[in-house]
N, C-alpha and C positions, 0 to 999 in steps of 0.2 A: 504652759497653755500654747504661747507663738510658737515654741520650737516643737512642740507635739504635734498642731495642727498643718504647720509648715512642711514638716513631714509627710504629710498626707496628702498634702496637694496633687502628687504626683501620679498618689493612688486612685485619687476621682478620677481618673481620665483613664486608667487601667481597664482589664476587661473583666474587672471585677468591684466596679466602687462601691454598692450597699456592702460587700464584704472590710472593706475599706473602712468605709465611716462607721460600721457595726461596730469592729476594734475601737475606734475612735469614741463612738455613744458609749461603751461600755466604762470604760477611763472616765467619761465625765460625767456620767451618771453614778458610778461608783455601785451597778447591778450587772452582776455578770450573765443574767438570761438575756438582756437587751441586743434585739438585732434592728437591722435598718433594712427598707423597702422603699420603694418608688409611688406614686398613686398621685390620682386627681385631687383636685382642692387643695386644702389647706394645711401647714405642716400640722401632727396628728398623732397620739399617742392610742394604738387598738394593743389593748393587753403588754405582750412584751415586745410590742412592734413599734418602733419608730416609723412612722410613714412621711417621707419628706416630698414636697411637690415636684412630681416627674420635669415639668417646665424646668426646672435649674437644673436638671441635667444634661436638657436637650435644647433649649433656647440658647444657648455660648451665654448664662449670664454668669456672670464674676462667681468663680468657685468662693470668695468670702463669704458672698449672701447665702450660699448651701451651706456654708460650717455655720453662720451665722442662724440659720432656721436648724441645723442641729443641735447646737448652744440651747436654743429654746427649748425643744423637747427636753434634752438634759437638765435642764431647770428647772423646767415643770417634774419631770420624774422625781427628781432630786430635792425639792423645799417645798414643794405645792399639796394641797391636800385633793387629791382628782375628785375625792368621793364628793366633796363638797359643791367642786365645781359642778358635775354632773347635775343638782339639783335645779340650778336654773334653766328655765325655758328655753331654748334656742330662740335667741332675739336680741333686740339692743340691752337691755339689762347683763344677759348672759355676757354679750359680743364685749361692752365694758369693765364688767369685773374679769375679766379675763387678760384687756388689755392691763388693767391695774396690778393683778397677777403677776402677768409677765413680766412688768417694769421691775417689781418686787423680788420676783426671783431671779433675773437675771443680773442685778446687784448683789445677790448673794454668793452666785456665780463667781461673778468679778473678784471675788475675796480670794476664792482656792483658784482660780484662773486669771491672772491678772491679764491677760489678751482676750479674753472673751466681749470686752466692749468695742475692741474695733467689728469684729464678726457681727455682731449684733447691729451696729450700727449700718454694715451693709446690707442686711436683711430688710433694717427697716428703709432704708433709701429704694432698692427694689421695690419694694411694697409700696411704699408711695409714688415710687412710675406708675407702677401695674392701674393704682385709683387713678392717676391723674389719667392716663389713655383713657378709661371707663368713666370719667367727670361726668362728661353732658349725658351718660344715659343712666348717671342714678339720679334716685329720687331724693328728693328735700329730706324726708328720715335717713336715708343713708348718708347722706353729705353732712346733715349734723351731727352723726354718729361718728364720723372721721376724724370732723374736728374737733370732739371730746378728744377720741384717741390720742391724737396727734398734740392736744394739748396737755395730756396726763403725760407724754414724751418728752416734752418743752423741744418740739420741732419746732423749723420755720413754716411759715404758713403754705409758700409753694403753691399748688392748684388751687387753694383756699381761697387767695387772691381775690381770684373773681369773683368770689359771692363773701367776701370779706365783712363787709357793712353791716350785712343781714345777718350774717354767723356769729360778730361778735358781740353783739346786743346778746343772744342769748348766753355764750362764754362770760358773758361779764356778771351774769345775773347768778350764776353758779359756780362763782370762783370760790366761793367759799367751799364746798363739797370738794371742788377738782384740788383744794390745795388740802385737805384734809385726806383724800386719795391718795396723794404721793407719798404720805407717810407711814401706808400700810405695813402692819408688821405681820402679819398673818394672811390666810384665804381666809378666813370667817372676817376680816377687817375688808378685805378688798371687796366680799359678797355686799358686805353692807354701805362703804362707800358707794358700789357702782346704785345701791337702790338710792341713797340719798341724791346721785345725780341725775337720776331718772325722774324723781321723782320733782326736783327743782325746775326740771325743764317742764314735765307736766303742769307744774303751778305756776307756769308763766301763761300758758297756754288759757288757764281757768281766768288770768286777768286782762288778757289780751297781749299776744305778741306783737300788734303794730301798735299798740300806743306806746311801747319802748323805742316806735321809731318816727314817730310825730314831726320829731327836727328836721328830721332828713327834707332836704330840698325836693321838689320834683322831679328840677333837673337831674337829680344823681340817679335815676329809677329804679328803688327799691321799693313800687309797691306792689307789684308782682311778687317780688323774691321775699317781702314781708309777709304778703299771704299766704305764700307756699309755706313759709318759716311756720306761721301759726297753725298750720294744719299739719306739718310735721311735728312741731309743740303738743299736738291736742291727740297724737296717734304714737309718740315717743312712749316706747315702754308696754304698748296698751295690753298685751297680750303675755308680759312676762312675769315669772314668779321668780323669787328668791328665798334663800335661806336666812331667815334675820337671826341675830346674834343668841335667840333663844333656841333655835335650831329643828324650830318647826316651819313650814313650808305656809307661808303667809301669802295671801293676793294683795297687789298692788291698790292703791287709792279707787283705779278705775274699775278694779272687781269687787270690792267692797258690796256686800250683800247678795251677790250674786246667787240666782238660786235653779240655775242652769238653764232659765228661757235666754240669758242674754244669748248664749253661745247661738242657738237658732236663731236669734234675734240680728244679730250681727250676717249674719249669711244673707240675710235677704237686705243690709243695709247698704248705701253707696260710702264707696271708698275708694280714694284714685290713691293710694299708700299702696307701693309695688311695682307702679308702673314707671320703667325707666325707658321709656321711648326718647330721641334727644328733642330739645327743645324745637326745634323745626317741624318736628312731629304732631307737637300738640294740637294742632289745630284738628286734623285726621283722627287721631285719637279721642278726643274729643267728640268728632261726628260717630265714632264707634262706640262709645263708652252710653249712647243716650238711653234713657230707662227703657226697660221692656214693658211691654204690653202685660198688664197684670194677668191674665186669662190664660197668655202661652208663654213658659220657661222661655229664658234665652239659651241656647246653646251656642261655646264656645269654638267657632269655626275656624281653620287655619284657612290662611292665601294658599296650602296648596301642601299637598303632605308626598311630594314628589323627594324631598328629601329627608324625611323620617328614616330612620335606619332602626332596621329590627336583629342586634348578635346574638346567633345560637353560642352559648359557652358552653353548653352540656357536653360533660365529660372532659374538657378543655382546662382546669385547675389541675393545679400545683398535688398531685397525689398528698406528697410527704405533708404540705401543710392540709389537705382536707381529711387525712389521716385522725393530725391533731387537733384538726377542729370537731369530727365525729367522736373521738374520745373524751371531750370536753362534752358536749354535746348529751352523748349517754350518761355520763356523770352531774347532768345537768336532769335530767327528766327520765331517768333509766325507771326509777320506780313506779313513774305516772303512768310509762309506756309500758309496764309490767300488768298494771293495774288495768289501764284499759283495755289490754289482750283478755287477760280474764274475764271481764266484763262483757266482750262479745262473743267468746267464747261460750259462756254460760246462755249468752241470748240466742246463739245457734243451737245448742243443745235440747233448746225448750221450742224449737221450731221440727215437729215430725208432722209427717203426711202418714197418716195412717190408714190401716184397712186397703193394704197394698196385697197383692198375689205373689211379689216378690219382693225381696231385700233382706233388713235385717230383722229375723224374729222379734217382738210385740212383746215385753212379758205380759204387760195386762190384758192381750188378749188370749194366752196360755190358756185359762180356766174355759174361755169359751171352744177354745180347738178342742181341748180333753172333752167337752160335752155336748160340742154338735159333731157328727160325724159330717156331714157335708159342709161347715165353715171351711171356707179358702183364703182366707185373707188376712195372715195372722203377722202379717210383716207389715213393715216401715222403714218409710225412706226422709233421710236428712233432708229438710229444704238446704236451698243455697241461702247462705248470710245475707238477711236483709240489707243490715249493718254495712256488709261490705263489695254492693251495688252500687257504689260511691264515688265520686271520682272529688278532688279536692284543688282547687287552687289558690298558693299563697303569693299576693301581691305585695311588693314590698318598694317603699318609697326612700327613693336614693338621691334627696333632693341635699341641699351643701348644707343644712341645719342637720341633718342625720350626723353629720361629721363626727368623728371621737367615739366617746364611749356609747353612745343611739347605735351605730354601725356596725361597731363590734358585737353587742349585744342581740341585734336584728338578724347579722350571722348567726351567730350559734344558736336565735331563735326557728332559723329556716332550717338550720342544718338539724337540730332536735326533730321538728316536726317531720320533713323531708325524710331522713331517716327510719323514723319510726313508722310512717305511712307504707314506705317499699318493703317493711321486714313484714307488717300486718296485713300487706297484699292488695294494698288501697292504691289506685290510679293517682296520682299526682302530677302539679307541674310547679313550677317554681320561677316566677318572673320578677324582674324590675324596671321601676323606670325612672325616667328625667327628662330635662330640655335644653339647650343649649342654642346660644345663638349660633347660626351660620350663615358664612358671608356669602353664599350662593342667593341665599333666602333673601339677607338685606337687599342685593343689587337687584333682585327681583320686587321686591315690594318697593324700591326706588324708583325703578324703571314705571311698573303702575303706577309709583304716584304722581309721577311728572307727566303720565299720559294721559292722568286726569281723569282716572278708572275711580267708580265706588266703590271704595271699602269699607265704608259702614256695616255692613255684614260681618266680616269678620273680625276675631276677636286672636288671632296669634297669626304675627305678621314677618318676624325676623326669626325664632325659635324653631329650630326641629328637634320632631322628638325621637330621644334615645334610649330605645323599647329593649330588654337583656332577658336571654332567656335564660338561666341558669339550670335549670333540669327540664327536661321536657317530658310529657304524658309515656312516649313509647320509649325511654331509658332508664334503666336500673343505675345506673351511671353517676355519681351526686358531687364528684370531685369539681365541679362549675360553682357549686355553692363557696367553695373557698376565694373564687374571685370577684365575690360581692363586696365591692364600695361605692362609695356617694359620685352624687354627678354635680347636678347645678340645680334647674329649677323643678318644679312640681304640677303641672297638671294635669291631675288627679282623673277629672272627668274621662278626657281622650284616651287615658291608660287604663281606666275601669273598664271602659267599651270595649279596648281589645281584647284585657283581659278573658271578661267575660264571651266575648266573641269565639275564642279561642275554648273555651270551655263549655260552650253551647254545642260544639261540633263531636263532644264525645259522648255515647251511646251508654246512659246509665239510669237507673232510677233515681237518683238524688245527686246534685249538682251545687258544691258550697265551694265559695271565694272569700277568702278569709283575708283583708287588708290590712295591713301595718303600715301606719304615717305618725306626723309629727306637727301636723299643722294645717291649717287651711292652704287649698290649690293656690298657686302664685307662677307667674309666671315675669318674666322683665318688660314685656310687652302687652300685656293682656290686662284688659278691666277686671279687677279682682269680683266686682258684683256677679259679670258675667262669668266669672269661672266657679265662684258658687252655684248658681243657678243652672250651671251646665252640670255641676256635678249629683244636685239632686234633682235633673231629671234624667240624667244618666244611671243614676241608683234605683230610682222609680220603672226605667225602662229595664233593667237587669232583672229587677224582682219581677216585673211581669214576664221574662223568659223561664221562671219556674226556677229559679238560681237562688240557692240560700245565700245571704250576705249580710258578714259582720266585720265591721270596724275596729281594729285596735288602736287605741290611741297612745304613743308614745311620751307620755310628760304631760301630754296636750288634751284639753276635752273637743277638740275640733269634731272627731269623729261623732260623737252624738249629735252636733246638728245636721249632721248626713246619711247617716246609716241609722235603721229603725234598730239595729240589736249592737251594740256598740261596749266596748268593752275602755278603762281606761287604765293604763300603768301608771301609778304615782313614784314607783321607784323603781330605778330599771333595772337591778339585778332580780326583780319579780316578772321581769319579761318574759325570759323563758317560759318557766312554769306556768304564769298565767296565760298566754297564747296557747299551751298545751293543754290546757283544762279547760279551755272555753272548746276548743276544734273536738277533743274530746266528746264533753257534751251533747254537741251536735252529732260524731259520728256514731255515738250510744243512742240517740235518738230520744235524749232527754228535754225538759222543756226548757228553754230559754233564761 
């Protein structure tokens, strides 16, 4: 292993590092179909591609960390059951399950390739340094999750020392399930162990986390930390689902007995989770997050839109990657597309304008033509198909929680829909959205705050929108869809308004907007309550424009809380077919 990877070091700096790493990946994984590419976010497997973080190739990071990330993906491919790890919703439970599984599969890889631990350690060190740089911006929920992950890996506290007393209390209380997690021998066991850890943390909240730290002296300054930790525990794993040993997906204790109303109630509830402004920003965030007036929904207003970016990728994707994606998409939904085409064609043939002076002969009028010498309108003209006078926008959530199998199938889904719509002569557009912190915007926020400006009317301070156009209405080139990949956060309301404004400019009898999302709206600097009320208000405004709106939830029923028409996909592999069937019903004018 060491000799093999040492020989690759010079190649990672060559003109084709992805090719060199791809050869190594095929050896490590034992799969000759594997290739390597670079992208945003964390290391992940997308079909037969290993996607390594682009920052590792450009930021001057030690090559050992890059090889460690490659080892990680090879170990997942070789020893992990990916289908089971697709089952948990993205969230704390899924993250902890993945951490347990990564520790297990890397240990197995080390048996075959003794040099693997060295590179895995380099990758973990690099990841720890990245978390340390963002520590002050992380919510307590995220800090607790990282503390659990580092404990599972038996790593030194490092940055956790700043909050060691508060976090140690939680870790001591879940020591038993943590010990069981270290002995995991299968993916199923890793999922069960993660569920036990989350259940243990949540049980602490029910007993009161503050009671665990009553012995701390006031001088230790733990009161605020304890309160935040208690809140983090209460929210820990709240929206996660895992696959228990029995195989069926079951909700955790916080979701037992949920009849669907809780999703809507949670959209109105006040929650501080997800806010990652620094400690110094807390007073201003608190002022911003005051409860809205009950008769007027709060909108999530950005401090400025000057740094928002719209990137047009129409026709700019890799042609070879697009051809491969199109072939997979047609194989997935080809039969559904043919069925929709027959349905639309049949609808066309039943719409005729009769009694015309020119056109094609109407057979039903031939008898009257023979019987009446003065009859002069035995013709008919086919009407323009009403179903084709429709424009469609597909809007994709590109948040970090979509990484892995979700974004792979979302890309396949977008390809299937856009390809079919183009062939059927429907005008369509494919868009994506996420947000990311912008240094320029943070600098402006700091200046405004230092100047004493009133920032209470805003709910996006340091993040810019990253909006992407993968296929424009006026283009038939779909290669840009091959460039669909994950970003960071998901301010759904603002993205929905942007997509609707583009759609509203198209002249058509009907306008359809289909949104694919895997959870609630979220940003690192916004109040979740405002983000949710903002999305509700934007949905209402879009419908008032006469745009037909449907939400498709990916392993998450959050869409049901916001969209009047919603479909939830419970099994990832069903996403393309479900999305196609949903859109087909709308295009054919069938009742929803």
